[in-house]
C-alpha positions in Angstrom: -27.1 2.2 -8.9 -28.1 -1.5 -10.2 -26.2 -4.6 -9.8 -23.4 -3.2 -7.2 -21.8 -5.9 -5.1 -20.1 -3.1 -2.6 -20.6 -1.7 0.6 -24.7 0.7 1.2 -21.3 3.4 1.7 -19.6 2.8 -1.0 -23.2 3.0 -3.2 -23.5 6.4 -1.2 -20.2 7.7 -2.2 -20.3 6.9 -6.3 -24.3 8.1 -6.3 -22.9 11.2 -5.0 -20.5 11.5 -7.2 -22.4 9.9 -10.2 -25.2 12.8 -9.4 -26.4 14.7 -12.6 -27.5 18.2 -11.0 -24.2 19.9 -10.4 -25.8 21.4 -6.7 -26.3 18.4 -5.5 -23.1 16.3 -6.5 -20.4 15.5 -4.0 -17.4 18.2 -5.0 -13.7 16.5 -4.6 -13.0 18.4 -1.6 -16.2 16.6 -0.4 -15.4 13.6 -1.9 -12.0 13.5 0.2 -13.7 13.9 3.4 -16.4 11.1 2.5 -16.8 8.5 5.7 -16.6 6.0 3.6 -13.1 7.0 1.5 -11.6 8.4 5.0 -12.6 5.0 6.5 -11.3 2.6 4.0 -8.1 4.7 4.1 -8.0 5.1 7.9 -8.3 1.3 8.1 -5.6 0.5 5.4 -3.0 3.0 7.4 -4.1 2.1 10.9 -3.1 -1.8 9.8 -0.2 -1.1 7.3 1.0 0.7 10.4 0.5 -1.7 13.1 2.7 -4.1 10.2 5.9 -1.8 9.0 6.2 -1.2 12.8 6.5 -4.6 13.5 8.6 -5.4 10.3 11.0 -2.5 11.1 11.7 -3.5 14.4 13.4 -6.6 12.9 16.3 -4.4 12.0 17.1 -3.9 15.9 17.3 -7.4 16.8 13.3 -8.4 17.4 12.2 -11.2 15.7 9.7 -10.4 12.5 6.5 -12.2 12.4 5.7 -13.5 9.0 1.7 -12.5 9.5 2.7 -8.8 10.1 4.9 -9.2 6.4 1.7 -11.1 5.6 -0.5 -8.5 6.4 1.1 -6.1 5.0 1.9 -7.3 1.5 -1.7 -7.9 1.5 -2.6 -3.9 2.4 -0.1 -2.8 0.0 -2.2 -5.3 -3.2 -5.9 -4.1 -1.6 -4.4 -0.4 -1.8 -3.1 -1.3 -5.3 -6.2 -2.6 -6.0 -8.0 0.8 -4.1 -6.1 2.8 -6.2 -6.8 1.5 -9.8 -10.2 1.3 -8.9 -11.1 4.4 -7.9 -9.7 5.7 -11.3 -12.1 2.8 -13.4 -14.3 5.2 -15.8 -17.6 3.6 -14.8 -19.8 4.7 -17.9 -23.5 4.3 -18.0 -25.5 3.2 -15.2 
């Protein structure tokens, strides 16, 4: 891909999806298992899970860490942006 500023793993993922040869193109099932896709999801899930646990503990008398609330909000914003980008039409490259 030209003029792309993403990681090499992201480039590999998009290149595999845009392969013109159907025999070589990444299938939907394989795309969901791609290292970039799985790694991004797992990273967000892990950080979010930690933040959610921290925030929910406050319901049981524990003090809420404001940094965890900020992290959770940031994770949710990144996830929303990621989901929005994953449905974009890329057009011609």
